[in-house]
C-alpha positions in Angstrom: 0.1 -0.1 0.0 2.9 2.3 0.4 3.3 2.6 -3.4 -0.5 3.1 -3.6 -0.1 6.0 -0.8 2.8 7.6 -2.9 0.6 7.8 -6.2 -2.1 9.4 -4.1 0.4 12.2 -2.6 1.6 12.8 -5.9 -1.6 13.4 -7.8 -4.5 13.9 -5.7 -3.7 17.1 -3.9 -5.2 19.6 -6.4 -8.6 17.8 -5.7 -8.4 18.1 -2.0 -11.9 19.8 -1.5 -13.6 17.0 -3.7 -12.0 14.4 -1.6 -12.9 16.2 1.8 -16.6 16.1 0.4 -16.4 12.5 -0.6 -15.5 11.3 2.9 -18.0 13.4 4.6 -20.7 12.0 2.3 -19.4 8.6 2.7 -19.6 9.1 6.7 -23.1 10.5 6.2 -24.1 7.5 4.2 -22.7 5.0 6.7 -24.3 6.4 9.7 -27.8 6.4 7.9 -27.6 3.0 6.8 -26.8 2.1 10.3 -29.7 4.0 11.9 -32.2 2.5 9.0 -31.0 -1.0 10.1 -32.0 -0.4 13.5 -35.6 -0.3 12.6 -35.4 -4.1 12.3 -35.5 -4.5 16.0 -38.9 -2.8 16.7 -40.4 -4.2 13.6 -39.4 -7.9 14.6 -40.7 -7.1 18.2 -43.9 -6.4 16.7 -44.2 -9.0 14.2 -43.3 -11.8 16.5 -45.1 -10.1 19.6 -41.6 -9.8 21.6 -42.9 -6.4 23.3 -42.8 -7.7 26.9 -39.8 -5.7 28.1 -41.0 -2.0 29.4 -38.8 0.9 28.1 -39.0 4.3 29.9 -37.9 7.7 28.7 -34.7 8.8 30.1 -33.0 12.3 30.3 -30.9 13.2 27.6 -28.5 15.4 30.1 -26.9 17.2 27.5 -22.9 17.6 28.6 -21.1 17.0 25.3 -17.5 17.3 27.5 -18.4 14.5 29.9 -17.1 10.9 28.9 -19.9 9.3 30.9 -22.4 11.2 28.7 -20.9 9.8 25.5 -20.8 6.3 27.5 -24.5 6.3 28.3 -25.9 8.0 25.1 -26.3 4.8 22.9 -28.4 3.3 25.9 -30.4 6.8 26.3 -31.2 6.7 22.4 -32.0 3.2 22.4 -34.4 3.4 25.6 -36.2 6.6 24.3 -36.7 5.2 20.8 -38.2 2.1 22.1 -40.1 3.8 24.8 -41.6 6.0 21.9 -42.3 2.8 19.8 -44.2 1.1 22.7 -46.2 4.0 23.5 -47.2 4.2 19.7 -48.1 0.8 19.7 -50.3 1.1 22.7 -51.9 4.2 21.5 -52.3 3.5 17.8 -51.9 -0.4 17.3 -49.2 -2.5 15.7 -50.3 -1.7 12.0 -50.1 2.1 12.2 -46.8 1.6 14.0 -45.3 -0.6 11.3 -46.8 1.9 8.6 -44.7 4.8 10.5 -41.6 2.8 11.0 -42.1 1.9 7.1 -42.3 5.7 6.3 -39.3 6.3 8.5 -37.2 3.6 6.7 -38.1 5.0 3.3 -37.0 8.6 4.3 -33.7 7.2 5.8 -32.9 5.2 2.7 -33.7 8.1 0.6 -31.2 10.3 2.9 -28.8 7.3 2.5 -28.8 6.7 -1.2 -28.5 10.6 -1.7 -25.3 10.7 0.3 -24.1 7.7 -1.7 -24.7 9.5 -5.0 -22.8 12.6 -3.7 -20.0 10.5 -2.6 -20.0 9.1 -6.2 -20.6 12.7 -7.7 -17.6 14.2 -5.5 -15.1 11.3 -6.7 -15.7 11.6 -10.4 -13.7 14.8 -10.9 -10.8 13.4 -9.0 -10.7 10.2 -11.2 -10.9 12.1 -14.3 -8.8 14.9 -13.1 -5.7 12.5 -12.0 -5.8 10.6 -15.3 -6.0 13.7 -17.2 -2.8 15.2 -15.2 -0.9 11.9 -15.8 -1.4 12.1 -19.4 -0.5 15.9 -19.3 2.7 15.2 -17.6 3.9 12.3 -19.7 3.0 14.5 -22.8 5.0 17.3 -21.2 7.9 15.0 -20.3 8.3 13.8 -23.7 8.8 17.1 -25.1 11.4 17.9 -22.4 13.4 14.7 -22.5 16.6 14.6 -24.7 16.7 12.6 -27.9 19.2 10.2 -26.2 16.5 8.7 -24.1 14.2 7.9 -27.3 17.0 6.5 -28.8 17.3 3.6 -26.2 13.8 3.3 -25.9 11.2 1.6 -28.5 8.7 4.0 -30.0 5.9 1.5 -29.8 6.7 1.0 -26.0 6.4 4.6 -25.4 2.9 4.7 -27.2 2.0 1.7 -24.9 2.7 3.5 -21.8 1.0 6.9 -22.7 -2.2 4.7 -24.0 -2.4 1.4 -22.3 -0.7 2.3 -19.2 -2.6 5.1 -18.3 -5.7 3.5 -19.3 -4.9 0.8 -16.7 -4.3 3.1 -14.1 -7.9 4.8 -14.9 -9.5 1.3 -15.1 -7.7 -0.2 -11.8 -6.4 2.6 -9.6 -8.8 5.4 -10.1 -12.1 3.4 -10.4 -10.7 1.9 -6.9 -10.5 5.1 -5.2 -14.1 5.2 -4.3 -14.1 1.9 -2.9 -11.0 2.7 -1.0 -12.5 5.9 0.6 -15.7 4.5 1.0 -15.4 1.0 2.2 -12.7 1.7 5.2 -15.3 4.3 6.4 -18.2 1.8 6.4 -16.4 -0.9 8.0 -15.1 1.3 10.6 -18.7 2.8 11.3 -20.3 -0.5 11.1 -17.7 -2.3 13.6 -18.4 0.7 16.0 -22.1 -0.1 15.9 -21.4 -3.8 16.4 -19.2 -2.9 19.6 -22.1 -1.0 21.0 -24.5 -3.7 20.4 -22.1 -6.9 21.6 -18.6 -6.1 22.2 -18.1 -10.0 23.0 -19.3 -11.0 19.6 -17.1 -8.1 17.8 -13.9 -9.0 19.6 -14.7 -12.8 18.3 -15.3 -11.5 14.5 -12.1 -9.1 14.7 -10.0 -12.4 15.4 -11.7 -14.0 12.4 -11.3 -11.3 9.8 -7.5 -10.6 9.9 -7.3 -14.3 9.2 -9.6 -13.9 6.0 -7.6 -10.9 5.1 -4.1 -12.8 5.3 -5.2 -15.5 2.9 -6.5 -12.9 0.5 -3.0 -11.0 0.7 -1.3 -14.3 0.1 -3.2 -15.0 -3.1 -2.8 -11.3 -4.5 1.1 -11.0 -3.6 2.4 -11.9 -7.3 -0.5 -9.9 -9.1 1.5 -6.7 -9.4 4.8 -8.8 -10.8 2.6 -10.6 -13.5 0.9 -7.1 -14.4 4.4 -5.7 -14.9 5.4 -8.6 -17.2 2.0 -8.1 -19.1 2.2 -4.6 -19.5 6.0 -5.2 -21.1 4.8 -7.7 -23.3 2.0 -5.3 -24.6 4.5 -2.7 -25.1 6.6 -5.0 -27.3 3.4 -5.8 -29.4 2.8 -2.1 -29.8 6.2 -1.7 -31.0 6.1 -4.5 -33.7 2.7 -2.9 -34.8 4.4 0.6 -35.3 7.3 -0.9 -36.9 5.0 -2.9 -39.4 2.9 0.3 -40.0 6.3 2.1 -40.7 7.8 -0.3 -42.8 4.8 -1.9 -44.9 6.6 -1.2 -48.1 9.7 -3.1 -47.3 7.7 -5.9 -46.0 5.9 -6.4 -49.1 8.9 -5.6 -51.2 10.8 -8.6 -49.6 7.7 -10.8 -49.5 8.0 -10.8 -45.6 4.5 -10.8 -44.7 4.4 -14.3 -43.4 7.5 -13.7 -41.3 6.0 -10.4 -39.9 2.7 -12.1 -39.1 4.4 -15.0 -37.5 6.8 -12.9 -35.0 3.5 -10.9 -34.2 1.5 -14.1 -33.5 4.1 -15.5 -31.4 4.4 -12.4 -29.3 0.9 -11.9 -29.2 0.3 -15.7 -27.8 2.8 -15.0 -25.2 1.0 -11.9 -23.9 -2.4 -14.0 -24.0 -0.8 -16.6 -21.8 0.5 -14.2 -19.2 -3.0 -12.0 -19.3 -4.6 -15.5 -18.7 -2.6 -16.0 -15.5 -3.4 -12.3 -14.4 -7.2 -12.4 -15.0 -7.4 -16.0 -13.3 -5.7 -14.6 -10.0 -7.8 -11.5 -10.3 -10.9 -13.4 -10.8 -10.1 -15.7 -7.5 -10.7 -12.7 -5.4 -14.6 -12.7 -5.5 -15.2 -16.1 -4.9 -12.6 -16.5 -2.3 -14.1 -13.7 -0.6 -17.5 -15.0 -0.9 -16.4 -18.5 0.6 -14.4 -17.0 3.6 -17.4 -14.4 4.2 -19.8 -17.3 4.4 -17.5 -19.5 6.8 -17.1 -16.3 8.9 -21.0 -15.7 9.2 -21.4 -19.3 9.9 -19.2 -19.2 13.0 -20.6 -15.7 14.1 -23.9 -17.6 13.8 -22.7 -20.2 16.0 -21.0 -18.3 18.7 -23.9 -15.5 18.7 -26.6 -18.5 19.1 -24.7 -19.9 22.1 -24.7 -16.4 23.8 -28.5 -16.1 23.1 -29.3 -19.7 24.6 -26.9 -18.9 27.8 -28.7 -17.3 30.8 -26.3 -14.4 31.1 -26.9 -13.2 27.4 -26.4 -9.4 26.8 -28.6 -9.4 23.5 -31.7 -10.9 22.6 -32.8 -12.6 19.4 -34.2 -9.4 17.5 -30.9 -7.5 18.5 -28.8 -10.4 17.0 -30.6 -10.3 13.9 -29.6 -6.7 13.7 -26.2 -7.5 14.6 -25.9 -9.8 11.8 -27.3 -7.5 9.2 -24.6 -5.1 10.0 -22.1 -7.7 10.1 -23.3 -9.0 6.5 -23.2 -5.1 5.5 -19.4 -5.5 6.3 -18.9 -8.4 4.0 -19.7 -6.4 0.7 -17.3 -3.6 1.6 -14.7 -6.2 2.7 -15.0 -7.7 -0.9 -14.9 -4.6 -2.6 -11.8 -3.6 -0.5 -10.1 -7.0 -1.7 -11.0 -6.4 -5.5 -9.6 -2.7 -5.0 -6.3 -4.1 -3.7 -6.1 -6.6 -6.4 -7.0 -3.8 -9.2 -4.6 -1.5 -7.4 -1.5 -4.0 -7.8 -2.3 -4.2 -11.4 -2.3 -0.5 -11.7 0.8 0.2 -9.7 2.4 -2.2 -12.3 1.5 0.3 -14.9 2.2 3.4 -12.7 6.1 1.8 -12.6 6.4 1.9 -16.3 4.7 5.3 -16.6 7.0 6.5 -14.1 10.2 5.4 -16.3 9.2 8.4 -18.4 8.1 10.7 -15.7 11.0 10.0 -13.4 13.6 10.2 -16.2 16.4 12.7 -15.7 17.2 15.0 -18.6 21.0 16.0 -18.8 20.2 18.7 -21.3 18.7 21.7 -19.1 18.7 25.5 -18.7 21.5 27.1 -16.7 20.7 28.4 -13.2 22.3 31.9 -14.6 21.6 32.1 -18.1 23.2 34.3 -20.4 22.1 36.1 -23.5 22.9 34.6 -26.8 22.8 36.2 -30.5 24.9 35.8 -33.7 27.0 38.7 -34.5 30.2 37.1 -35.5 31.0 33.6 -35.5 30.2 29.8 -34.2 33.1 28.0 -33.0 33.8 24.5 -32.1 36.7 24.3 -29.6 38.2 20.8 -29.3 34.9 19.1 -29.3 34.7 15.3 -28.1 31.4 13.3 -28.2 30.4 10.0 -27.7 26.7 8.0 -27.9 28.0 5.2 -25.8 31.5 3.7 -25.9 33.3 4.9 -28.9 34.0 8.6 -29.8 31.8 9.6 -32.8 33.7 13.3 -32.7 37.3 13.5 -31.8 38.8 16.8 -31.0 36.9 19.1 -33.7 37.9 22.7 -34.3 36.0 24.7 -36.4 34.9 28.1 -37.2 31.7 29.2 -39.0 31.8 33.0 -39.6 28.2 34.8 -39.8 26.6 35.1 -43.3 28.7 32.1 -44.3 27.9 29.0 -46.1 29.7 25.6 -44.5 29.3 22.1 -46.3 29.8 18.9 -44.5 30.9 15.8 -46.5 31.8 12.4 -45.8 31.0 8.6 -45.7 27.9 7.5 -43.8 28.9 7.4 -40.1 31.7 10.0 -40.4 29.9 12.2 -37.7 28.4 14.7 -40.0 24.9 15.0 -38.4 26.1 14.3 -34.9 28.3 17.6 -35.2 25.2 19.3 -36.3 23.0 18.2 -33.8 25.3 19.3 -30.9 24.7 22.7 -32.2 21.2 23.1 -30.8 22.0 21.2 -27.9 19.9 17.9 -29.0 23.0 16.3 -27.2 25.7 17.8 -25.1 29.6 17.6 -25.7 31.5 15.2 -23.7 34.8 17.2 -24.0 35.5 20.9 -25.1 32.6 23.3 -25.8 30.5 25.2 -28.6 30.4 29.0 -28.4 28.3 31.7 -30.4 30.2 35.0 -30.2 32.1 33.6 -27.2 29.1 32.6 -25.3 28.8 28.7 -24.5 25.7 27.5 -25.6 25.4 25.5 -22.5 25.2 29.0 -20.8 22.1 30.0 -22.8 18.5 29.3 -22.5 17.6 26.3 -24.7 14.8 28.4 -26.0 16.9 31.3 -26.9 19.4 29.1 -28.6 17.1 27.1 -30.7 15.5 30.4 -31.6 18.5 31.3 -33.3 18.1 28.2 -36.0 15.9 26.7 -38.6 16.0 23.1 -39.6 15.4 21.3 -43.1 16.1 17.8 -42.8 16.4 15.0 -45.4 13.1 13.7 -44.0 10.6 16.7 -43.9 8.7 16.3 -40.6 5.1 17.6 -41.0 2.1 17.2 -39.0 -1.5 16.1 -39.7 -2.7 19.5 -40.3 -3.3 22.0 -42.7 -0.7 23.7 -44.8 -1.2 27.0 -43.2 -0.4 25.4 -39.5 2.6 23.4 -41.0 4.3 26.7 -42.6 3.4 28.4 -39.3 4.5 25.7 -36.9 6.7 27.3 -34.0 6.1 31.2 -35.2 3.4 32.9 -33.0 0.7 35.0 -34.5 1.9 34.6 -38.0 -0.5 36.0 -40.8 -1.7 34.5 -43.9 -0.3 37.0 -46.0 3.2 36.2 -44.1 2.7 32.3 -44.9 1.8 32.8 -48.4 5.0 34.9 -48.8 7.1 32.3 -47.3 5.4 29.5 -49.5 6.2 31.8 -52.8 9.9 31.9 -51.7 9.8 28.1 -51.3 8.1 27.5 -54.6 4.9 25.8 -52.8 2.4 28.5 -53.5 1.1 27.3 -56.5 0.4 23.6 -55.7 -1.1 24.7 -52.2 -3.5 27.1 -54.1 -4.4 24.0 -56.5 -5.2 21.9 -53.6 -8.8 21.6 -52.4 -9.1 24.3 -49.7 -6.0 26.2 -50.3 -3.9 26.7 -47.1 -6.6 25.1 -45.2 -6.1 21.7 -46.9 -5.1 18.8 -44.6 -2.1 17.2 -45.7 -2.7 13.8 -44.1 -0.3 12.0 -41.7 3.1 13.0 -42.0 2.3 15.1 -45.1 1.4 11.7 -46.8 -1.0 13.3 -49.3 2.1 15.2 -50.9 5.1 13.9 -53.2 8.4 14.2 -51.6 9.5 17.3 -53.2 6.1 19.1 -52.0 6.9 17.9 -48.4 10.4 19.4 -48.5 9.2 22.6 -49.9 6.9 22.9 -47.2 9.7 22.4 -44.8 11.5 24.9 -46.4 8.7 27.3 -46.2 8.4 26.8 -42.6 12.1 27.8 -42.2 11.7 30.6 -44.3 8.9 32.0 -42.1 10.8 31.5 -39.0 13.8 33.7 -40.5 16.5 32.3 -38.4 20.0 33.5 -38.4 21.3 30.1 -38.4 20.0 27.6 -41.2 21.2 24.0 -40.8 20.4 21.9 -44.0 20.5 17.8 -43.3 20.7 16.3 -46.9 17.9 18.4 -47.6 17.7 17.2 -51.6 19.1 13.7 -51.4 16.0 11.9 -51.6 14.3 13.8 -54.5 14.1 13.5 -58.3 15.6 15.9 -60.6 12.7 18.0 -61.2 11.9 18.2 -57.6 15.6 18.7 -56.6 15.6 21.7 -59.0 12.6 23.4 -57.5 13.9 22.7 -53.8 17.3 23.7 -54.6 16.0 27.0 -56.1 14.2 27.6 -52.8 16.9 26.7 -50.9 18.9 29.2 -52.5 16.6 32.1 -51.6 16.6 30.5 -48.0 20.5 30.9 -47.8 21.0 34.2 -48.9 22.8 36.5 -46.3 22.3 33.7 -43.8 24.7 31.6 -41.8 24.2 28.1 -43.4 25.6 24.6 -42.1 24.8 22.0 -45.2 25.4 18.4 -45.0 25.6 17.4 -48.5 25.1 13.9 -50.1 25.0 15.4 -53.6 28.2 17.0 -53.8 27.0 19.3 -57.0 24.9 21.0 -54.5 28.0 22.7 -52.5 30.2 23.7 -55.2 29.8 27.3 -54.1 30.1 26.8 -50.4 32.5 29.2 -48.8 34.2 26.2 -46.8 33.8 22.5 -47.1 34.9 20.3 -44.4 35.4 16.7 -45.2 34.9 14.2 -42.6 36.1 10.7 -41.7 35.6 8.7 -38.5 34.9 11.6 -36.4 37.6 14.0 -37.5 37.9 16.9 -40.1 40.5 15.6 -42.3 40.1 18.3 -45.4 39.0 21.7 -45.6 38.7 24.4 -48.0 36.8 25.5 -51.4 35.7 22.9 -53.8 38.5 23.8 -56.3 41.2 23.8 -53.6 40.2 20.3 -52.3 40.1 18.9 -55.9 43.8 19.9 -56.1 44.4 18.1 -53.1 43.7 14.7 -54.5 42.4 13.3 -51.4 39.2 12.1 -49.8 37.3 14.9 -51.2 38.6 14.1 -54.8 37.5 10.3 -54.5 33.8 11.3 -53.1 33.5 13.5 -56.2 34.9 10.8 -58.6 32.5 8.1 -57.0 29.6 10.4 -57.7 30.4 11.2 -61.3 31.0 7.3 -61.9 
């Protein structure tokens, strides 16, 4: 239960007023229930003519500070109530008295169910609010965590945590909140009533109940462990589905449908077997609690009957039946409590998986005392070393990029070009050395300010399932239609946008799936143009395009790069002939640098790359 209490402390405080109201209504409901049950005694006495005992009215003697007053209060209430019923029977008859008691029972029941409804009513905002807050926190954390976190996690598993695990918390923990707040109150108040009626019987019951609870606890101990395994397997299934959807073209091209189907079906069957074990153990809670409850009632019947049949019994038969009704009313809350404990164990397994995201530490954060940053002179890489895990990806990089200049990075795949560029907006942090902009270390500036200096156009255009307008205006606040159109014209995108069904309000589909590769790239360029950043990063922006699309995109890029500090990762070397400086990278080091003609003369790595492309 410690884990559950910790979850409540984290997420419930914003809803304290609802929680207090819920507890108040639950207490009121339990007390009204107890008093409505008390009507059983006079009704039974009337029906079975058990009215030989004479009750007299007792003085209330109001003194709430006296312990003796509180101790004698139950007897005063009982004596005065039965005295009133006796007078009513004597003056109006038994039938009329039954009608009055029935009417009183109806009123008490109405008040009780109204209190129960209000307890449910005040619990709903807590349940829905906590789940909403968890989703918001996960989404916020996902956007804040560094890229390195997601390179070590399966995308499908993260989706499973955001969807399946959060839903499990909603159905397991949040749906159990009402039972957990209501049932202990009901049990406590019913036990208090039972103690007042017969302390001997209640002590006997309190010996039996912990024994039954211990047996239930032993059965449920392994449920959390099994549930955690089940949720991990569900995450693996989601990863496979995500991979299948992303790679359908390759799967079909290589006739690998059967292989993918078999892999999924094998994992799905493993998940089914784990789920079977979880559900079987979970479903054991109800029949076991039913059986243990019946055994307990049978033992109480025997012990209570023995007390009544003895000469010195403290309760009569009708009071014992009232006692049994109260005791039986404890059984259902106890069952619900056991069900809730099972469900909570299942939900806590999901909470552990979600906490892998919520509790993840980000190693890329804003400094405590940030410095202002702007580009007026140069960007400098000063003896930069970097590695993802064990091997160095960049080794002692020294590089200066002057404002307004165009730098090109070329080299074989895996030489460190993209990594070198990713360090500038602090997608990753350097391990040794540092990167400065006008002498200010980028780690000393706010991430928002640093990334605000940069615009990115990648090899794969990252677009969203939204309109043309919103994709171009992405990241630019209060952009007008005129500004968006101007950016689209410069990017050679205005014509095909206007030719679409709803112009700039046309939805482009998931990841821009309704557009060609060249059109997606031009939308991405228009987005960078609208942002108007002083630093532009082009990561092989034309490598995946056909000749016609490349011409249009290259033309748009020329407009974008004009009078702007630009870093270009080039796949097609023909696109960087006019760069102010070309850096040739090999195994994490800059092995050659200079203009195109200078590098050709050197007859080194760059010349070999050019010859390979010409061939």
